[in-house]
Structure formats: C-alpha cells, structure tokens
Residue, then its C-alpha position, 0 to 999 in steps of 0.5 A: m470539525d463537528v458533525v453538522a459541519a462535516q455533513e454540510n461539507t459533503a453536500g448532502s452525502d450521508t456520512s453519519a456511519f463514519p467517525e472522524p477522520c472518515s466522516r468526510v467519506p460518503v457512505e456510497h464510496a466506503d466499500f471502494i475506499r476500504q478496497v483501496l486501503d486494503r490494497v495500498g496497506d498490504k505489506w507486499t504493496l508497501m515493499v514494492v512501492a518503496n523499492l520502485y521509488g528508486g526507479l525502473m526495476r526488472y522483475s528479477d531485481l525487484q524480487r531479490s530486493i524484497p526478502g520473503i516474497s514469492q514469485r506468485m505474490l510478487s506477480r499478483t501484487l504487481a498485477q494489482l498495482h498495474q490494474d490500479g494505475l500505480v505501476t507501469r509494466t513494460a515487456y520487451a520482445e527479447v530472448p530471454p524476455r525482459v519486463e520492467y516496472a516503474l511507479t506511475p505519478l499516482g504510485a509515486s505519490l504514495n512514497h512519503i506515506v510508505a516511507s513513513l510507515i516503513e521507518w515507523a516499523a523499523e524504529h519501533h520493532d523492538e518495542i512492539r516485539q517486547h509487547r508481543e512477548n509480554s502479552g503471551a499472544p501467539g504471533k510472529r516475533 
C-alpha cells in the first residue's frame, strides 16, 4: 500500500510518522499501542499466556511451570494481564487460600502469536547463540 492510500484508509488521521506496517496506526494511538506491545511482548507474559492456554491453573502450579520466574514477577505479570482483560483471577475463601487464573477470550486470541514466537525461539536458539558467541558481544548465552 502506498503512502497516499494508507493516509486515505485512516480517514484523516495523521500516520506519517510510521513506516509500513505501522502506517495504519493513527499517531494519537501510538503511545498506547507501544504500551500494549511492551506488555504482550514481555518474556514473562509470553510464558504465562502459553501456560494458561492449557486451561485454568492455580498460582503455585503456574509458578512451577515457568522456570526462572520469581513470585514477585509472576504476581506483577498476572496483575497486569488481569488489568488489561487478558486473564481472569478467581479467589476462593478457603484455608489455605486458593487462587486460579485463566485466559479470557481476548487473552486466548494471543495464543497463536505466542506459540509461534516460542516455537521460533526454540528452532533458532542454537543459531542465535552462535551469532552471539561470534560477535563477542556480552549477553546471555
């Protein structure tokens, strides 16, 4: 799509600050969209969504299923996903307390994207590791 056609499709919104494919994003929405991308692109969000796609999970089971996540990061990630309407949180008045999490339909709609990213990372981790080692750049290996 050329720039003129992109501008016509946005019904008068100024999108000239963005290259394709972002040219369809009105400038006045750009900050919020970056915030959403930051949230859903976070490594812990990806792992939580992938694990919850299998169905309802208790907090402790979710934490065990995500290697390396701290209680603080899991709690923070779940709270943010709940705030954005991607996850439901159900607390039961029991002793000991029981809390269960599940994806909302909006959260579940991310699964094909999340699964694709995780699969891509798994398929290419050796190649990326080799590039990192060859570049001599510091970073996690």
